RONU-37154 format. One record per residue (C-alpha): residue in three letters; residue number from 1; x, y, z. Coordinates in steps of 0.25 Angstrom, whole numbers, plus 5000, padded with zeros to 4 digits. Layout:
<res: ALA, n: NUM, x: X, y: Y, z: Z>
...
***
This chain:
<res: MET, n: 1, x: 4948, y: 5030, z: 4981>
<res: THR, n: 2, x: 4946, y: 5026, z: 4966>
<res: GLN, n: 3, x: 4937, y: 5015, z: 4970>
<res: TYR, n: 4, x: 4929, y: 5024, z: 4979>
<res: ILE, n: 5, x: 4927, y: 5035, z: 4968>
<res: PHE, n: 6, x: 4923, y: 5024, z: 4958>
<res: ARG, n: 7, x: 4913, y: 5019, z: 4968>
<res: ARG, n: 8, x: 4907, y: 5033, z: 4971>
<res: ILE, n: 9, x: 4905, y: 5034, z: 4956>
<res: LEU, n: 10, x: 4898, y: 5021, z: 4955>
<res: PHE, n: 11, x: 4889, y: 5025, z: 4966>
<res: ALA, n: 12, x: 4886, y: 5038, z: 4959>
<res: ILE, n: 13, x: 4880, y: 5031, z: 4947>
<res: PRO, n: 14, x: 4867, y: 5027, z: 4954>
<res: VAL, n: 15, x: 4866, y: 5040, z: 4961>
<res: LEU, n: 16, x: 4866, y: 5048, z: 4948>
<res: PHE, n: 17, x: 4856, y: 5037, z: 4942>
<res: GLY, n: 18, x: 4847, y: 5040, z: 4954>
<res: ILE, n: 19, x: 4848, y: 5055, z: 4952>
<res: LEU, n: 20, x: 4845, y: 5054, z: 4937>
<res: LEU, n: 21, x: 4833, y: 5045, z: 4940>
<res: VAL, n: 22, x: 4827, y: 5054, z: 4950>
<res: THR, n: 23, x: 4830, y: 5067, z: 4941>
<res: PHE, n: 24, x: 4824, y: 5060, z: 4929>
<res: SER, n: 25, x: 4811, y: 5056, z: 4937>
<res: LEU, n: 26, x: 4809, y: 5069, z: 4945>
<res: SER, n: 27, x: 4812, y: 5078, z: 4932>
<res: ARG, n: 28, x: 4800, y: 5071, z: 4926>
<res: MET, n: 29, x: 4791, y: 5073, z: 4938>
<res: ILE, n: 30, x: 4792, y: 5088, z: 4938>
<res: PRO, n: 31, x: 4778, y: 5094, z: 4934>
<res: GLY, n: 32, x: 4778, y: 5098, z: 4920>
<res: GLY, n: 33, x: 4785, y: 5092, z: 4909>
<res: PRO, n: 34, x: 4796, y: 5098, z: 4899>
<res: CYS, n: 35, x: 4786, y: 5101, z: 4888>
<res: LYS, n: 36, x: 4779, y: 5112, z: 4895>
<res: ALA, n: 37, x: 4792, y: 5117, z: 4902>
<res: ILE, n: 38, x: 4799, y: 5118, z: 4888>
<res: LEU, n: 39, x: 4788, y: 5120, z: 4878>
<res: GLY, n: 40, x: 4780, y: 5129, z: 4887>
<res: GLU, n: 41, x: 4766, y: 5128, z: 4893>
<res: LYS, n: 42, x: 4759, y: 5130, z: 4880>
<res: ALA, n: 43, x: 4764, y: 5117, z: 4874>
<res: THR, n: 44, x: 4752, y: 5108, z: 4871>
<res: GLN, n: 45, x: 4751, y: 5094, z: 4875>
<res: ALA, n: 46, x: 4753, y: 5089, z: 4862>
<res: VAL, n: 47, x: 4767, y: 5096, z: 4861>
<res: CYS, n: 48, x: 4770, y: 5091, z: 4875>
<res: ASP, n: 49, x: 4767, y: 5077, z: 4871>
<res: ARG, n: 50, x: 4776, y: 5078, z: 4859>
<res: PHE, n: 51, x: 4787, y: 5084, z: 4867>
<res: ILE, n: 52, x: 4786, y: 5073, z: 4878>
<res: HIS, n: 53, x: 4786, y: 5062, z: 4868>
<res: GLU, n: 54, x: 4798, y: 5068, z: 4860>
<res: HIS, n: 55, x: 4807, y: 5068, z: 4873>
<res: GLY, n: 56, x: 4802, y: 5055, z: 4878>
<res: PHE, n: 57, x: 4795, y: 5060, z: 4891>
<res: ASP, n: 58, x: 4783, y: 5051, z: 4888>
<res: ARG, n: 59, x: 4791, y: 5038, z: 4890>
<res: PRO, n: 60, x: 4791, y: 5031, z: 4904>
<res: ILE, n: 61, x: 4800, y: 5038, z: 4913>
<res: TYR, n: 62, x: 4809, y: 5025, z: 4915>
<res: VAL, n: 63, x: 4811, y: 5024, z: 4900>
<res: GLN, n: 64, x: 4815, y: 5039, z: 4900>
<res: PHE, n: 65, x: 4825, y: 5037, z: 4911>
<res: GLY, n: 66, x: 4830, y: 5024, z: 4905>
<res: SER, n: 67, x: 4833, y: 5031, z: 4892>
<res: TYR, n: 68, x: 4839, y: 5043, z: 4899>
<res: MET, n: 69, x: 4848, y: 5034, z: 4907>
<res: ILE, n: 70, x: 4853, y: 5028, z: 4894>
<res: ASP, n: 71, x: 4856, y: 5041, z: 4888>
<res: VAL, n: 72, x: 4863, y: 5046, z: 4901>
<res: MET, n: 73, x: 4872, y: 5034, z: 4901>
<res: LYS, n: 74, x: 4876, y: 5038, z: 4887>
<res: GLY, n: 75, x: 4880, y: 5052, z: 4892>
<res: ASN, n: 76, x: 4867, y: 5058, z: 4885>
<res: PHE, n: 77, x: 4859, y: 5067, z: 4894>
<res: GLY, n: 78, x: 4849, y: 5069, z: 4883>
<res: GLU, n: 79, x: 4844, y: 5082, z: 4877>
<res: SER, n: 80, x: 4838, y: 5094, z: 4884>
<res: ILE, n: 81, x: 4823, y: 5095, z: 4882>
<res: ARG, n: 82, x: 4823, y: 5110, z: 4883>
<res: PHE, n: 83, x: 4836, y: 5113, z: 4874>
<res: SER, n: 84, x: 4836, y: 5101, z: 4865>
<res: ARG, n: 85, x: 4851, y: 5100, z: 4868>
<res: PRO, n: 86, x: 4859, y: 5088, z: 4874>
<res: VAL, n: 87, x: 4859, y: 5089, z: 4889>
<res: ALA, n: 88, x: 4874, y: 5086, z: 4890>
<res: LEU, n: 89, x: 4877, y: 5099, z: 4882>
<res: ILE, n: 90, x: 4868, y: 5107, z: 4891>
<res: LEU, n: 91, x: 4875, y: 5101, z: 4903>
<res: ILE, n: 92, x: 4889, y: 5104, z: 4897>
<res: GLU, n: 93, x: 4885, y: 5119, z: 4896>
<res: ARG, n: 94, x: 4879, y: 5121, z: 4909>
<res: LEU, n: 95, x: 4887, y: 5112, z: 4919>
<res: PRO, n: 96, x: 4900, y: 5120, z: 4918>
<res: MET, n: 97, x: 4893, y: 5133, z: 4923>
<res: THR, n: 98, x: 4888, y: 5125, z: 4935>
<res: ILE, n: 99, x: 4902, y: 5119, z: 4938>
<res: GLU, n: 100, x: 4908, y: 5133, z: 4937>
<res: LEU, n: 101, x: 4898, y: 5139, z: 4947>
<res: GLY, n: 102, x: 4899, y: 5127, z: 4956>
<res: THR, n: 103, x: 4914, y: 5127, z: 4956>
<res: PHE, n: 104, x: 4915, y: 5141, z: 4959>
<res: ALA, n: 105, x: 4905, y: 5140, z: 4970>
<res: THR, n: 106, x: 4912, y: 5128, z: 4977>
<res: ILE, n: 107, x: 4925, y: 5135, z: 4976>
<res: VAL, n: 108, x: 4920, y: 5148, z: 4983>
<res: ALA, n: 109, x: 4912, y: 5140, z: 4993>
<res: THR, n: 110, x: 4924, y: 5132, z: 4997>
<res: LEU, n: 111, x: 4935, y: 5143, z: 4997>
<res: ILE, n: 112, x: 4926, y: 5152, z: 5006>
<res: GLY, n: 113, x: 4919, y: 5142, z: 5014>
<res: ILE, n: 114, x: 4931, y: 5133, z: 5019>
<res: PRO, n: 115, x: 4939, y: 5145, z: 5023>
<res: ALA, n: 116, x: 4927, y: 5152, z: 5030>
<res: GLY, n: 117, x: 4924, y: 5139, z: 5038>
<res: ILE, n: 118, x: 4939, y: 5137, z: 5042>
<res: ILE, n: 119, x: 4940, y: 5152, z: 5047>
<res: SER, n: 120, x: 4927, y: 5150, z: 5055>
<res: ALA, n: 121, x: 4932, y: 5138, z: 5061>
<res: ILE, n: 122, x: 4945, y: 5144, z: 5065>
<res: ARG, n: 123, x: 4938, y: 5157, z: 5070>
<res: ARG, n: 124, x: 4927, y: 5149, z: 5077>
<res: ASN, n: 125, x: 4916, y: 5159, z: 5083>
<res: SER, n: 126, x: 4923, y: 5171, z: 5078>
<res: GLY, n: 127, x: 4917, y: 5182, z: 5070>
<res: ILE, n: 128, x: 4923, y: 5176, z: 5057>
<res: ASP, n: 129, x: 4917, y: 5162, z: 5061>
<res: ILE, n: 130, x: 4903, y: 5169, z: 5064>
<res: GLY, n: 131, x: 4903, y: 5177, z: 5052>
<res: THR, n: 132, x: 4907, y: 5165, z: 5043>
<res: MET, n: 133, x: 4896, y: 5156, z: 5048>
<res: ILE, n: 134, x: 4886, y: 5168, z: 5047>
<res: PHE, n: 135, x: 4890, y: 5169, z: 5032>
<res: ALA, n: 136, x: 4889, y: 5154, z: 5031>
<res: ASN, n: 137, x: 4875, y: 5153, z: 5037>
<res: ILE, n: 138, x: 4870, y: 5165, z: 5028>
<res: GLY, n: 139, x: 4877, y: 5158, z: 5016>
<res: VAL, n: 140, x: 4870, y: 5145, z: 5018>
<res: SER, n: 141, x: 4856, y: 5152, z: 5020>
<res: MET, n: 142, x: 4857, y: 5160, z: 5007>
<res: PRO, n: 143, x: 4850, y: 5153, z: 4995>
<res: VAL, n: 144, x: 4858, y: 5153, z: 4982>
<res: PHE, n: 145, x: 4847, y: 5159, z: 4974>
<res: TRP, n: 146, x: 4845, y: 5171, z: 4984>
<res: LEU, n: 147, x: 4860, y: 5173, z: 4985>
<res: GLY, n: 148, x: 4862, y: 5173, z: 4970>
<res: LEU, n: 149, x: 4852, y: 5183, z: 4968>
<res: MET, n: 150, x: 4858, y: 5192, z: 4979>
<res: LEU, n: 151, x: 4872, y: 5191, z: 4973>
<res: ALA, n: 152, x: 4867, y: 5194, z: 4959>
<res: TYR, n: 153, x: 4859, y: 5206, z: 4965>
<res: VAL, n: 154, x: 4871, y: 5212, z: 4973>
<res: PHE, n: 155, x: 4883, y: 5209, z: 4963>
<res: ALA, n: 156, x: 4875, y: 5211, z: 4950>
<res: LEU, n: 157, x: 4866, y: 5223, z: 4953>
<res: LEU, n: 158, x: 4870, y: 5230, z: 4966>
<res: LEU, n: 159, x: 4885, y: 5229, z: 4962>
<res: LYS, n: 160, x: 4883, y: 5232, z: 4947>
<res: GLY, n: 161, x: 4893, y: 5241, z: 4941>
<res: THR, n: 162, x: 4903, y: 5238, z: 4952>
<res: PRO, n: 163, x: 4916, y: 5229, z: 4952>
<res: LEU, n: 164, x: 4908, y: 5219, z: 4960>
<res: TRP, n: 165, x: 4897, y: 5217, z: 4950>
<res: LEU, n: 166, x: 4895, y: 5202, z: 4946>
<res: PRO, n: 167, x: 4887, y: 5196, z: 4935>
<res: PRO, n: 168, x: 4873, y: 5191, z: 4940>
<res: SER, n: 169, x: 4871, y: 5180, z: 4929>
<res: GLY, n: 170, x: 4877, y: 5172, z: 4918>
<res: ARG, n: 171, x: 4889, y: 5164, z: 4916>
<res: ILE, n: 172, x: 4897, y: 5174, z: 4907>
<res: SER, n: 173, x: 4895, y: 5188, z: 4902>
<res: ALA, n: 174, x: 4888, y: 5191, z: 4889>
<res: GLY, n: 175, x: 4898, y: 5192, z: 4878>
<res: LEU, n: 176, x: 4909, y: 5182, z: 4883>
<res: SER, n: 177, x: 4910, y: 5169, z: 4876>
<res: PRO, n: 178, x: 4919, y: 5159, z: 4882>
<res: ILE, n: 179, x: 4926, y: 5151, z: 4871>
<res: PRO, n: 180, x: 4927, y: 5136, z: 4874>
<res: PHE, n: 181, x: 4941, y: 5131, z: 4876>
<res: TYR, n: 182, x: 4940, y: 5120, z: 4866>
<res: GLU, n: 183, x: 4938, y: 5131, z: 4855>
<res: VAL, n: 184, x: 4950, y: 5139, z: 4860>
<res: TYR, n: 185, x: 4959, y: 5126, z: 4859>
<res: ASN, n: 186, x: 4952, y: 5120, z: 4847>
<res: LEU, n: 187, x: 4948, y: 5107, z: 4853>
<res: ALA, n: 188, x: 4942, y: 5097, z: 4844>
<res: PHE, n: 189, x: 4930, y: 5089, z: 4848>
<res: GLU, n: 190, x: 4917, y: 5082, z: 4842>
<res: PRO, n: 191, x: 4904, y: 5090, z: 4844>
<res: GLU, n: 192, x: 4896, y: 5084, z: 4855>
<res: SER, n: 193, x: 4907, y: 5074, z: 4859>
<res: LEU, n: 194, x: 4912, y: 5071, z: 4873>
<res: LYS, n: 195, x: 4924, y: 5080, z: 4871>
<res: PHE, n: 196, x: 4914, y: 5091, z: 4866>
<res: TYR, n: 197, x: 4906, y: 5090, z: 4879>
<res: ALA, n: 198, x: 4919, y: 5090, z: 4888>
<res: LEU, n: 199, x: 4925, y: 5102, z: 4881>
<res: GLU, n: 200, x: 4912, y: 5110, z: 4881>
<res: PHE, n: 201, x: 4910, y: 5107, z: 4896>
<res: ILE, n: 202, x: 4923, y: 5112, z: 4899>
<res: ALA, n: 203, x: 4921, y: 5125, z: 4890>
<res: ASN, n: 204, x: 4908, y: 5128, z: 4897>
<res: HIS, n: 205, x: 4916, y: 5130, z: 4910>
<res: TYR, n: 206, x: 4918, y: 5145, z: 4907>
<res: ILE, n: 207, x: 4929, y: 5147, z: 4917>
<res: LEU, n: 208, x: 4937, y: 5135, z: 4914>
<res: ASN, n: 209, x: 4935, y: 5138, z: 4899>
<res: SER, n: 210, x: 4940, y: 5152, z: 4901>
<res: LEU, n: 211, x: 4952, y: 5146, z: 4908>
<res: LEU, n: 212, x: 4955, y: 5137, z: 4897>
<res: THR, n: 213, x: 4954, y: 5148, z: 4886>
<res: GLY, n: 214, x: 4960, y: 5159, z: 4894>
<res: ASN, n: 215, x: 4947, y: 5168, z: 4893>
<res: TRP, n: 216, x: 4949, y: 5176, z: 4906>
<res: GLU, n: 217, x: 4937, y: 5185, z: 4902>
<res: VAL, n: 218, x: 4927, y: 5174, z: 4902>
<res: MET, n: 219, x: 4933, y: 5168, z: 4914>
<res: LYS, n: 220, x: 4932, y: 5180, z: 4922>
<res: ASP, n: 221, x: 4918, y: 5183, z: 4917>
<res: ALA, n: 222, x: 4913, y: 5168, z: 4920>
<res: ILE, n: 223, x: 4919, y: 5169, z: 4934>
<res: THR, n: 224, x: 4912, y: 5183, z: 4937>
<res: HIS, n: 225, x: 4899, y: 5177, z: 4933>
<res: LEU, n: 226, x: 4901, y: 5165, z: 4943>
<res: ILE, n: 227, x: 4904, y: 5174, z: 4955>
<res: LEU, n: 228, x: 4889, y: 5177, z: 4959>
<res: PRO, n: 229, x: 4884, y: 5163, z: 4957>
<res: THR, n: 230, x: 4896, y: 5157, z: 4964>
<res: MET, n: 231, x: 4894, y: 5166, z: 4976>
<res: ALA, n: 232, x: 4879, y: 5162, z: 4976>
<res: LEU, n: 233, x: 4882, y: 5147, z: 4975>
<res: SER, n: 234, x: 4894, y: 5146, z: 4984>
<res: THR, n: 235, x: 4888, y: 5153, z: 4996>
<res: ILE, n: 236, x: 4880, y: 5142, z: 5003>
<res: PRO, n: 237, x: 4891, y: 5131, z: 5000>
<res: MET, n: 238, x: 4902, y: 5141, z: 5006>
<res: ALA, n: 239, x: 4894, y: 5143, z: 5018>
<res: VAL, n: 240, x: 4892, y: 5128, z: 5020>
<res: ILE, n: 241, x: 4907, y: 5125, z: 5018>
<res: ALA, n: 242, x: 4911, y: 5136, z: 5028>
<res: ARG, n: 243, x: 4902, y: 5130, z: 5039>
<res: MET, n: 244, x: 4906, y: 5116, z: 5036>
<res: THR, n: 245, x: 4921, y: 5120, z: 5036>
<res: ARG, n: 246, x: 4919, y: 5128, z: 5049>
<res: SER, n: 247, x: 4912, y: 5116, z: 5056>
<res: SER, n: 248, x: 4923, y: 5106, z: 5051>
<res: MET, n: 249, x: 4934, y: 5114, z: 5055>
<res: LEU, n: 250, x: 4929, y: 5117, z: 5069>
<res: GLU, n: 251, x: 4928, y: 5102, z: 5071>
<res: VAL, n: 252, x: 4942, y: 5099, z: 5066>
<res: LEU, n: 253, x: 4948, y: 5111, z: 5074>
<res: GLY, n: 254, x: 4944, y: 5105, z: 5087>
<res: GLN, n: 255, x: 4952, y: 5092, z: 5084>
<res: ASP, n: 256, x: 4964, y: 5087, z: 5092>
<res: TYR, n: 257, x: 4973, y: 5087, z: 5080>
<res: ILE, n: 258, x: 4970, y: 5102, z: 5077>
<res: ARG, n: 259, x: 4974, y: 5105, z: 5092>
<res: THR, n: 260, x: 4987, y: 5097, z: 5090>
<res: ALA, n: 261, x: 4991, y: 5104, z: 5077>
<res: ARG, n: 262, x: 4990, y: 5117, z: 5084>
<res: ALA, n: 263, x: 4997, y: 5112, z: 5096>
<res: LYS, n: 264, x: 5009, y: 5108, z: 5087>
<res: GLY, n: 265, x: 5010, y: 5123, z: 5083>
<res: LEU, n: 266, x: 5005, y: 5121, z: 5068>
<res: LEU, n: 267, x: 5000, y: 5134, z: 5061>
<res: GLU, n: 268, x: 4985, y: 5137, z: 5063>
<res: ARG, n: 269, x: 4983, y: 5137, z: 5048>
<res: PHE, n: 270, x: 4990, y: 5124, z: 5046>
<res: VAL, n: 271, x: 4981, y: 5118, z: 5057>
<res: ILE, n: 272, x: 4969, y: 5123, z: 5051>
<res: LEU, n: 273, x: 4972, y: 5120, z: 5036>
<res: LYS, n: 274, x: 4980, y: 5107, z: 5038>
<res: HIS, n: 275, x: 4973, y: 5100, z: 5050>
<res: ALA, n: 276, x: 4959, y: 5106, z: 5052>
<res: LEU, n: 277, x: 4955, y: 5109, z: 5038>
<res: ARG, n: 278, x: 4959, y: 5096, z: 5032>
<res: ASN, n: 279, x: 4952, y: 5088, z: 5042>
<res: ALA, n: 280, x: 4939, y: 5097, z: 5041>
<res: LEU, n: 281, x: 4939, y: 5095, z: 5026>
<res: LEU, n: 282, x: 4930, y: 5083, z: 5025>
<res: PRO, n: 283, x: 4917, y: 5089, z: 5029>
<res: ILE, n: 284, x: 4921, y: 5102, z: 5021>
<res: VAL, n: 285, x: 4923, y: 5094, z: 5008>
<res: THR, n: 286, x: 4910, y: 5087, z: 5010>
<res: ILE, n: 287, x: 4902, y: 5100, z: 5012>
<res: ILE, n: 288, x: 4909, y: 5106, z: 4999>
<res: GLY, n: 289, x: 4905, y: 5093, z: 4991>
<res: ILE, n: 290, x: 4890, y: 5095, z: 4996>
<res: GLU, n: 291, x: 4891, y: 5110, z: 4993>
<res: LEU, n: 292, x: 4895, y: 5107, z: 4979>
<res: GLY, n: 293, x: 4881, y: 5101, z: 4978>
<res: VAL, n: 294, x: 4875, y: 5113, z: 4984>
<res: ILE, n: 295, x: 4882, y: 5122, z: 4974>
<res: PHE, n: 296, x: 4878, y: 5114, z: 4962>
<res: SER, n: 297, x: 4863, y: 5113, z: 4967>
<res: GLY, n: 298, x: 4864, y: 5128, z: 4970>
<res: ALA, n: 299, x: 4869, y: 5131, z: 4956>
<res: VAL, n: 300, x: 4855, y: 5129, z: 4951>
<res: LEU, n: 301, x: 4850, y: 5142, z: 4957>
<res: THR, n: 302, x: 4863, y: 5149, z: 4956>
<res: GLU, n: 303, x: 4864, y: 5147, z: 4941>
<res: THR, n: 304, x: 4849, y: 5151, z: 4939>
<res: ILE, n: 305, x: 4851, y: 5164, z: 4947>
<res: PHE, n: 306, x: 4864, y: 5168, z: 4940>
<res: GLY, n: 307, x: 4860, y: 5164, z: 4926>
<res: LEU, n: 308, x: 4871, y: 5153, z: 4925>
<res: ALA, n: 309, x: 4869, y: 5143, z: 4914>
<res: GLY, n: 310, x: 4873, y: 5131, z: 4923>
<res: VAL, n: 311, x: 4867, y: 5117, z: 4927>
<res: GLY, n: 312, x: 4859, y: 5123, z: 4938>
<res: ARG, n: 313, x: 4852, y: 5133, z: 4929>
<res: MET, n: 314, x: 4850, y: 5123, z: 4918>
<res: LEU, n: 315, x: 4844, y: 5112, z: 4928>
<res: TYR, n: 316, x: 4834, y: 5122, z: 4933>
<res: GLU, n: 317, x: 4830, y: 5126, z: 4919>
<res: ALA, n: 318, x: 4829, y: 5111, z: 4915>
<res: ILE, n: 319, x: 4820, y: 5108, z: 4927>
<res: THR, n: 320, x: 4811, y: 5119, z: 4924>
<res: ALA, n: 321, x: 4810, y: 5115, z: 4909>
<res: ARG, n: 322, x: 4809, y: 5100, z: 4913>
<res: ASP, n: 323, x: 4821, y: 5097, z: 4904>
<res: TYR, n: 324, x: 4823, y: 5083, z: 4910>
<res: PRO, n: 325, x: 4837, y: 5080, z: 4902>
<res: ILE, n: 326, x: 4844, y: 5092, z: 4908>
<res: VAL, n: 327, x: 4838, y: 5090, z: 4922>
<res: GLN, n: 328, x: 4843, y: 5075, z: 4922>
<res: ALA, n: 329, x: 4856, y: 5078, z: 4916>
<res: PHE, n: 330, x: 4860, y: 5090, z: 4925>
<res: THR, n: 331, x: 4855, y: 5083, z: 4938>
<res: VAL, n: 332, x: 4864, y: 5071, z: 4935>
<res: VAL, n: 333, x: 4876, y: 5080, z: 4932>
<res: ILE, n: 334, x: 4874, y: 5087, z: 4945>
<res: ALA, n: 335, x: 4872, y: 5074, z: 4953>
<res: ALA, n: 336, x: 4884, y: 5069, z: 4947>
<res: GLY, n: 337, x: 4891, y: 5081, z: 4951>
<res: TYR, n: 338, x: 4887, y: 5078, z: 4966>
<res: VAL, n: 339, x: 4892, y: 5064, z: 4965>
<res: LEU, n: 340, x: 4905, y: 5069, z: 4959>
<res: ILE, n: 341, x: 4906, y: 5080, z: 4970>
<res: ASN, n: 342, x: 4904, y: 5069, z: 4981>
<res: LEU, n: 343, x: 4914, y: 5060, z: 4975>
<res: LEU, n: 344, x: 4925, y: 5071, z: 4975>
<res: VAL, n: 345, x: 4921, y: 5075, z: 4989>
<res: ASP, n: 346, x: 4924, y: 5060, z: 4994>
<res: ILE, n: 347, x: 4937, y: 5060, z: 4986>
<res: THR, n: 348, x: 4941, y: 5072, z: 4993>
<res: TYR, n: 349, x: 4939, y: 5066, z: 5006>
<res: GLY, n: 350, x: 4950, y: 5056, z: 5003>
<res: PHE, n: 351, x: 4960, y: 5067, z: 5000>
<res: ILE, n: 352, x: 4956, y: 5075, z: 5013>
<res: ASP, n: 353, x: 4956, y: 5063, z: 5022>
<res: PRO, n: 354, x: 4965, y: 5051, z: 5018>
<res: ARG, n: 355, x: 4958, y: 5042, z: 5028>
<res: ILE, n: 356, x: 4946, y: 5042, z: 5018>
<res: LYS, n: 357, x: 4955, y: 5039, z: 5006>
<res: ARG, n: 358, x: 4960, y: 5026, z: 5013>
<res: GLU, n: 359, x: 4946, y: 5022, z: 5016>
***
């Protein structure tokens, strides 16, 4: 298994290189350069020429790419053209928000989708099965941006003043300020050091930081702000997981060993959970891994709709402003996330099916 993981990591290197090359090239093919997007349409040609020269955009593209690759291998993603700040710092500030949202959406989609699929398979062609599949088809058909707007309209406007009211935007309420855990515990570090980046990255996970500091008010408020975005983002993956679970369970429930287990007098729940579900898990785990990618891609729209300062929203703003360093760095990080998710899915196969581990 260790050799397999090592090989997968090695194979991921050319994949990430190819993604970086394509992103680097395509970002510079977008009509309109960063000068007009950042300085405004009234910027003169002389100003734009100086701007382009200062940022090295007048050099051949292969020279720019070579210099960028050397910096990336040193762990330097460059500076944002728009904000004049290191891209690594912006990534540390924005990525935790997306991780929190994606984690909550995945948990909700899995915890609801799998039981719904199991119940539908057990009660095949019943009212519960038909109702679940209708809900799943509706869930797959609803665009994230439309569902997000409808949820905000219902829970923030129609239910305003009721206990069911939920905040329609933002990550935390105004006036609340989470104190980083490293300040609470007086942890020492050098500014701009690797330890500083690591501690700051952890502290920007508001829910985790609240757990570490015992700030339950901030934790409750942060979770409350995540409810609507999580509902919007998890609906499609939840429906897909439910449909896949139902299909996989129906295939397994018709096997001879299931009939044998029932003939032995085993309890029905033991037959379903121990024998049927375990053998149906491989395609379910696969679809969960795929839907994780859908969740992170859907975060772009979700974060924009709900005003969340995450990777998706920053990536959208960077593309609009032609902020090449942010677009390149964020795209590579998302791609690396996909590679890591696929690796974890493959490792999970070995725990579900011992035959795969032996191979």
